[in-house]
Structure formats: C-alpha cells, structure tokens
C-alpha positions in Angstrom: -0.1 0.0 0.0 2.9 2.3 0.6 4.0 1.9 -3.0 0.6 2.8 -4.3 0.4 6.0 -2.2 3.8 7.3 -3.4 2.9 7.4 -7.0 -0.4 9.2 -6.3 1.5 11.9 -4.3 4.1 12.2 -7.2 1.3 12.6 -9.7 -0.5 15.2 -7.6 2.8 17.1 -7.2 3.5 17.0 -10.9 0.0 18.1 -11.7 0.4 21.1 -9.3 3.7 22.4 -10.9 2.1 23.5 -14.2 -0.6 25.3 -12.3 1.9 27.3 -10.3 3.7 28.1 -13.5 0.5 29.4 -15.1 -0.5 31.3 -12.0 2.9 33.2 -12.3 3.0 33.5 -16.1 -0.5 34.9 -16.5 0.0 38.1 -14.5 3.4 38.6 -16.0 2.0 38.2 -19.5 -0.9 40.7 -18.7 1.6 43.1 -17.2 3.8 43.1 -20.4 0.7 43.4 -22.7 -0.5 46.5 -20.8 3.0 48.0 -20.7 3.2 47.6 -24.6 -0.2 49.1 -25.1 0.7 52.1 -22.9 4.0 52.6 -24.7 2.2 52.6 -28.1 -0.4 55.0 -26.7 2.2 57.4 -25.5 3.6 57.7 -29.0 0.3 58.7 -30.5 -0.8 62.4 -31.1 -4.0 63.0 -29.3 -4.9 65.7 -32.0 -5.1 62.9 -34.5 -7.8 60.9 -32.8 -10.3 60.2 -35.6 -13.9 61.4 -35.0 -16.7 58.9 -35.8 -18.8 62.0 -36.7 -16.9 63.0 -39.8 -19.0 63.2 -42.9 -22.1 62.7 -40.8 -24.8 65.2 -40.0 -24.5 67.3 -36.9 -26.2 65.8 -33.8 -29.8 67.2 -33.3 -29.7 69.6 -30.4 -31.1 73.0 -29.2 -29.4 75.1 -26.5 -30.4 78.4 -24.9 -28.1 81.4 -25.4 -25.3 82.1 -23.0 -26.3 84.6 -20.4 -26.4 88.1 -21.8 -26.7 86.8 -25.4 -29.8 86.8 -27.5 -29.1 84.0 -29.9 -28.9 80.4 -28.7 -27.7 77.5 -30.9 -29.4 74.6 -32.5 -28.6 72.0 -35.1 -30.7 73.9 -37.7 -28.4 76.9 -37.4 -25.5 74.8 -38.8 -27.1 74.2 -42.2 -27.0 76.5 -45.2 -23.5 77.8 -45.1 -20.0 76.6 -44.1 -19.3 77.4 -40.5 -17.2 76.6 -37.5 -18.5 75.3 -34.2 -16.0 76.1 -31.4 -16.4 74.3 -28.0 -15.1 76.6 -25.2 -15.4 77.4 -21.5 -14.2 80.2 -19.3 -12.3 77.7 -17.1 -10.3 76.5 -20.1 -6.7 78.0 -20.2 -6.2 76.8 -23.9 -9.5 78.5 -24.9 -7.9 81.8 -23.7 -4.9 81.0 -25.9 -6.9 80.6 -29.2 -9.4 83.4 -28.4 -7.4 86.2 -30.1 -7.3 84.3 -33.4 -11.2 83.6 -33.2 -11.7 87.3 -32.6 -9.5 88.1 -35.7 -11.3 85.5 -37.8 -14.7 87.1 -36.8 -13.4 90.6 -37.5 -12.4 89.5 -41.0 -15.7 87.8 -41.5 -14.2 84.7 -43.3 -16.6 82.2 -41.8 -19.4 82.2 -39.3 -18.1 81.0 -35.9 -20.7 79.5 -33.5 -19.8 78.8 -29.9 -20.8 75.8 -27.7 -20.1 76.9 -24.1 -19.3 73.6 -22.4 -20.1 72.9 -18.7 -19.7 76.5 -17.6 -21.2 78.7 -15.0 -23.6 81.2 -16.7 -22.0 84.3 -15.0 -18.5 83.0 -15.8 -19.3 82.4 -19.4 -20.9 85.8 -19.8 -18.1 87.6 -18.0 -15.4 85.8 -20.1 -17.1 86.8 -23.3 -17.7 90.5 -22.1 -14.1 90.8 -21.0 -12.3 89.1 -23.9 -14.7 89.8 -26.8 -17.4 87.7 -28.3 -16.4 86.2 -31.7 -19.4 84.0 -32.0 -22.6 84.5 -34.3 -24.6 82.3 -31.9 -23.6 80.8 -28.6 -25.4 77.9 -26.9 -25.1 77.1 -23.2 -24.4 73.4 -22.7 -24.6 73.6 -18.9 -24.7 69.9 -18.2 -22.4 68.8 -21.2 -24.9 66.5 -22.8 -24.7 68.2 -26.3 -20.9 68.0 -26.0 -21.1 64.3 -25.4 -23.3 63.9 -28.5 -20.6 65.8 -30.4 -17.9 63.5 -29.0 -16.2 66.3 -27.1 -13.7 65.0 -24.5 -11.9 68.2 -23.9 -11.9 71.9 -24.6 -11.3 73.6 -26.9 -12.4 71.6 -29.8 -13.4 73.1 -33.2 -15.6 71.5 -35.9 -15.8 72.6 -39.5 -19.4 72.2 -40.8 -20.3 72.1 -44.5 -23.4 73.7 -46.1 -25.4 70.6 -45.6 -24.9 70.5 -41.9 -22.3 67.7 -42.1 -19.2 67.6 -39.9 -16.2 67.8 -42.3 -13.4 68.1 -39.7 -12.7 68.1 -36.0 -9.7 70.0 -34.6 -8.7 69.0 -31.0 -7.0 71.7 -28.9 -6.5 75.4 -29.4 -6.3 76.6 -33.0 -3.0 78.2 -33.9 -2.4 80.5 -36.8 -0.5 77.6 -38.5 -3.6 75.2 -37.9 -5.9 77.9 -39.5 -3.6 78.6 -42.5 -2.6 75.0 -43.3 -5.7 72.9 -42.4 -8.8 74.8 -41.5 -8.8 77.7 -43.9 -8.1 75.6 -47.0 -10.9 73.2 -46.1 -13.4 76.1 -45.3 -12.5 77.7 -48.7 -13.0 74.4 -50.6 -16.3 73.8 -48.9 -17.5 77.4 -49.7 -16.9 76.8 -53.3 -19.0 73.6 -53.5 
C-alpha cells in the first residue's frame, strides 16, 4: 500500500507544478501586454484621434443662449452655409490661448463661428465673453455637457468645420494656432465654400 500512495502523491505534485507556473506567467504576461499598449499609446498624437462623426450630420440639439446673449444655438443653425463650431469654456486655459485668433477671424468675416459653451457657470461664461470679446455669431450654453457628449467632445477647446449641408467635415482638437488655421482649416473652409 505504501508503494501505491507514493505514485499518487508524485502525480499530484507533478500536476500542481504547471498550475503554479501558469499562475505566475499569466499576471506577468498581462503586465507586459499592458506595458506595450501604454507605450504605443504614449507615442500617438491626441490631436489625430479620428472622430466617428466626420461626414455625418451634426447631432440634433437645441441650446439656450449664453447669459447676456440673444441667440442660442441649435442644429438647424448649422445648415445652409459653411461654419465653425468652437467648443469653449471660461475655465479653459487653452481656450484663452486661441481666443485672439477667433476674434481676428470674426473681425475678418471669413466664416461664421458658433460657440458651444461647455459645462460653464452662466455668470463666468458671460463675464469671459464680455471681457475678452465675443467672436461668435450664436452661442449655446451646454450647462450639463450632454450636447458636448453627442458631439464626441472630450476636452476643450475643440473646433468643428461644418459644411453647407450640416455635415461635420473636420474636427480640430486643442487650441487653433495661426498655422492650424492657414494649413488645415482655412483651405478646407474655402474648398467647402466653393462647392
């Protein structure tokens, strides 16, 4: 009987060894897979994240005007002419960075610019536009951010180029620089205006 017990214990010990190896290898493999994915992600440019809304109609929405403004913003306002939709907030530092360029574009009347004020306090939004100037033709107050979610906004500022049919032609993530305007956005706006 002693001989029969020893082989059973040996079989049990051999069967447990692969399990221990698997229990060590699985977490190590998962760790390396996550590390590789993070390393690849860090090399990607967040401004080049594709939008699933490109070439699709603007989401249906209707927003009241920002405090102190007369004209709100709704999806119907984004049909009939090429325009920009700029998502901004008074608490956004990068929005302040691009604001002088938006004021210049508005002054030159190159393309209508509509504002989507994202998750902002009404007094803060009004004060910000009063102090820095209001480049927007219409400005909608997205107080709870639901319209921004429909647009796929995940940070401000973001700017969308809208064609005459109310379709989203381009999405720019981050503040617009003079170079962004001259090399990407303006050529697209001019092309769409000629269609």
